[in-house]
C-alpha positions in Angstrom: 0.0 0.0 0.0 1.0 3.6 -0.3 1.9 5.8 2.6 -0.8 8.2 3.7 0.4 11.6 2.8 -0.9 14.9 4.3 -0.1 17.9 2.1 0.5 21.1 4.0 -0.2 24.3 2.3 2.5 26.7 3.4 0.8 29.8 2.1 -2.8 29.2 3.3 -1.7 27.3 6.4 -4.4 24.6 5.6 -4.1 20.9 5.9 -5.3 19.1 2.7 -5.9 15.4 2.1 -4.6 14.7 -1.5 -5.9 12.1 -3.9 -4.5 8.6 -3.9 -2.2 7.4 -6.6 -0.6 4.1 -7.3 2.7 3.5 -5.6 5.8 3.7 -7.7 9.5 3.0 -7.1 10.9 5.2 -4.3 7.4 6.1 -3.2 8.4 7.9 0.0 7.7 11.2 -1.7 4.7 10.5 -3.9 1.2 11.7 -3.4 -1.6 9.6 -1.9 -4.6 9.8 0.3 -4.8 9.9 4.0 -6.0 6.4 4.7 -6.9 3.0 7.9 -7.9 -0.5 8.0 -11.1 -1.1 6.0 -14.0 -2.9 7.6 -12.1 -3.1 10.9 -12.7 -2.5 14.6 -11.0 -0.3 17.1 -8.1 -2.0 18.9 -8.7 -2.0 22.7 -6.1 -0.3 24.9 -5.4 -3.5 26.7 -4.9 -5.5 23.4 -1.3 -6.5 22.8 -1.6 -5.1 19.2 -2.2 -1.6 20.7 0.9 -2.0 22.8 3.2 -3.1 20.0 2.0 -0.9 17.0 3.3 2.6 16.3 2.5 5.5 13.9 5.3 6.5 11.5 5.5 9.9 9.8 8.0 11.0 7.2 8.4 14.7 6.8 8.7 15.8 3.1 10.4 18.9 2.0 10.6 21.2 -1.0 13.0 23.8 -2.1 12.0 27.1 -3.8 13.8 29.1 -6.4 15.8 30.9 -3.8 17.1 27.7 -2.3 14.9 27.9 0.8 13.7 24.5 2.2 10.2 24.1 3.7 7.8 21.2 4.6 5.6 20.2 1.8 3.8 17.2 3.4 3.9 14.4 5.9 3.6 10.7 4.8 2.0 8.3 7.3 2.7 4.6 7.8 2.5 1.9 10.5 5.1 -0.1 12.3 5.7 -2.8 14.9 8.0 -2.6 17.9 10.8 -5.2 17.9 13.0 -3.7 20.6 13.3 -0.7 22.9 14.9 1.1 20.0 13.9 -0.8 16.8 10.7 -0.6 14.6 9.7 -3.0 11.8 8.0 -1.5 8.8 7.9 -1.4 5.0 10.9 -0.1 3.0 8.7 2.2 1.1 7.9 3.9 4.4 11.5 5.1 4.6 13.3 8.0 3.0 17.0 8.6 2.5 17.5 10.9 5.4 16.4 9.1 8.6 16.2 12.5 10.5 13.0 13.1 8.6 11.2 10.1 10.1 9.2 10.4 13.3 7.5 7.8 15.5 4.3 8.6 17.4 3.3 6.3 20.2 -0.4 6.8 20.4 -3.5 4.8 19.4 -5.0 8.1 18.1 -3.7 9.9 15.0 -3.0 13.6 15.2 -6.1 15.7 14.3 -4.0 18.7 13.4 -0.8 17.8 11.6 0.7 21.3 11.9 0.1 21.4 15.6 1.6 17.9 15.9 4.8 19.0 14.0 5.2 22.0 16.3 4.9 19.7 19.3 7.6 17.3 18.3 10.4 18.8 20.5 8.4 18.5 23.7 5.9 15.7 22.9 6.5 12.8 25.3 5.0 10.3 22.8 7.3 11.3 19.9 10.6 9.6 19.1 13.1 10.6 16.4 14.5 8.0 14.1 18.3 8.0 14.0 19.0 5.3 11.4 17.6 2.4 9.4 18.1 -0.6 7.2 16.0 -1.8 4.2 15.8 -5.2 2.5 18.6 -5.9 0.0 16.2 -6.0 -3.0 14.5 -2.7 -2.2 17.2 -0.3 -3.6 17.4 -2.5 -6.7 13.7 -2.3 -7.4 12.8 -1.5 -11.0 9.6 -0.7 -12.8 7.7 -3.8 -13.8 9.0 -6.1 -11.1 6.1 -7.9 -9.6 7.5 -10.1 -6.8 10.1 -10.1 -4.1 10.4 -6.4 -3.7 12.4 -6.4 -0.5 9.8 -4.1 0.9 10.9 -4.4 4.6 12.8 -2.1 6.9 14.1 -1.6 10.4 14.2 1.8 12.0 16.4 2.7 15.0 15.1 5.4 17.3 16.2 7.1 20.4 14.4 7.8 23.7 13.2 4.3 24.6 9.6 3.0 24.7 6.8 5.1 26.4 5.0 3.4 29.3 2.6 0.5 28.4 4.4 -0.2 25.1 6.2 -3.5 24.5 7.8 -5.6 21.8 6.0 -7.9 19.3 7.1 -11.4 18.6 8.1 -12.5 15.1 6.7 -15.8 13.7 9.3 -18.5 14.1 10.8 -20.0 11.0 9.5 -23.5 11.8 5.8 -22.5 11.8 4.3 -22.8 8.4 1.6 -20.5 6.9 -1.3 -22.0 5.1 -3.9 -20.9 2.5 -7.2 -19.9 4.2 -5.5 -19.4 7.5 -6.9 -16.4 9.5 -4.6 -13.5 9.9 -5.1 -10.2 11.8 -4.1 -6.9 10.2 -3.6 -3.7 12.0 -2.8 -0.1 11.1 -3.5 3.6 11.0 -4.5 3.8 7.3 -7.7 5.2 5.8 -10.9 3.4 6.2 -12.3 3.9 2.7 -10.2 3.8 -0.4 -12.8 5.6 -2.5 -14.0 8.3 0.0 -10.5 8.6 1.5 -11.9 8.6 5.0 -9.2 9.2 7.6 -9.0 7.0 10.7 -9.7 8.1 14.2 -7.8 5.3 16.0 -5.7 2.2 15.5 -7.9 -0.5 13.7 -7.6 -4.2 13.2 -9.5 -6.7 11.0 -9.3 -10.5 10.3 -8.8 -11.8 6.8 -7.6 -15.0 5.2 -4.3 -15.9 3.6 -4.9 -16.4 -0.1 -1.5 -17.6 -1.2 1.3 -18.1 1.5 3.9 -18.5 -1.3 3.0 -15.7 -3.7 6.8 -15.3 -4.0 9.9 -16.4 -2.1 9.5 -13.6 0.4 5.8 -12.5 0.1 2.3 -13.7 0.6 -1.0 -12.7 -0.9 -4.0 -11.9 1.4 -7.7 -12.2 0.5 -8.8 -8.6 1.0 -11.5 -8.3 -1.6 -14.5 -8.5 0.6 -14.7 -5.1 2.2 -12.0 -5.9 4.7 -8.3 -5.2 4.5 -5.5 -2.6 4.6 -5.4 0.8 2.8 -3.1 3.7 2.4 -1.4 4.5 5.7 -1.4 0.9 6.8 1.9 0.4 4.9 4.4 -1.4 7.1 1.7 -2.5 9.5 1.6 -6.0 11.0 -0.2 -9.1 10.0 -0.6 -11.3 13.0 -1.2 -15.1 13.2 -2.2 -16.8 16.4 -0.4 -20.1 17.4 -1.2 -21.7 20.8 -2.8 -18.5 22.0 0.3 -16.5 21.1 0.2 -13.7 18.5 3.1 -13.5 16.1 3.9 -10.9 13.4 4.0 -12.9 10.2 4.3 -10.1 7.7 4.2 -6.4 7.0 1.9 -4.5 4.6 3.5 -3.9 1.2 1.2 -3.1 -1.7 -2.1 -3.6 -3.6 -2.2 -6.6 -6.0 -1.9 -5.2 -9.5 -4.3 -7.7 -11.0 -7.2 -7.3 -8.6 -6.6 -3.7 -7.6 -4.7 -2.0 -10.4 -5.7 1.5 -9.4 -4.8 1.1 -5.7 -8.3 1.7 -4.4 -8.1 -0.8 -1.6 -10.7 -3.1 -3.2 -8.5 -6.1 -4.2 -6.0 -8.5 -2.7 -2.9 -7.3 -0.9 0.7 -8.4 -1.0 2.5 -8.7 2.3 6.2 -9.1 3.0 6.8 -12.2 5.1 9.1 -12.0 8.1 10.3 -15.6 8.0 12.5 -15.3 4.9 14.1 -12.2 6.5 14.7 -13.7 9.9 18.5 -13.8 9.5 18.5 -10.3 7.9 16.4 -8.9 10.8 18.7 -10.4 13.4 21.9 -9.1 11.7 20.4 -5.7 10.9 19.3 -5.2 14.5 22.9 -6.0 15.7 24.3 -3.4 13.3 21.7 -0.7 14.3 22.1 -1.4 18.0 25.9 -1.5 17.9 27.7 1.3 19.9 29.7 1.8 16.8 26.7 2.4 14.5 26.7 5.8 12.8 23.6 7.1 11.0 23.9 6.9 7.2 21.5 7.5 4.4 18.9 4.8 3.8 19.2 3.6 0.1 16.2 4.0 -2.1 15.3 2.8 -5.6 16.4 5.2 -8.4 14.2 3.9 -11.2 
């Protein structure tokens, strides 16, 4: 799915929700609608999903003819907490400069984005991202590639976890996924792909796995029946339950080109599976959490 992008009019001072467009390579700066989970329900405060899911906002900038830089918009995504300083999300939710990525630990999205941005220095629920890693295939992504995008990322942040938040568990490699298996999606995306209705809280919904082996690293979910993710849910978790334990099995990537070619959140959805990336996640976390780690630019597709 695309990031949910809020365009800020710098002249009028108004916040505008822009129209949705299909995600393209390096989509951290593209236009889309401000979107949540479709057909879902509010996540209760005592639900583990509420305690492990976070809002992600990427500040977008523009430069005028005089060379002055200003904020042009804010792109919204969703992520899962893997450690006190690590978030799991989609690669297309990142941008080259990690300093432009902000985490918001709240089950309620900001109503006034301008006020939210102004509150960042003192907001106790905000954390600044200091670095990140993306899947190896992501920077190599080219137009026309339909599988194995490498649309997965880890973000390192400073400041620790706010009270009541905790880490999510990743699906172990020895637990197989099956077609028709129930899976729970969560996110802060829009709740209607046609009306572009913004969410008022974190939402979740249960759907079925359509094809657990859509590609080597991805699965296809059955989201054609009025239930599923939409713009702004990108990077959000897909949970499976095993022996009463919830595990993150995947992260929201994109709309299926065949059943939802215009990205209106009415077709099936491709999710990046975490199991094929187990070793990558482990190694990347070690790098990001190393005392020797220094923030670097996050590589993005150039096509």
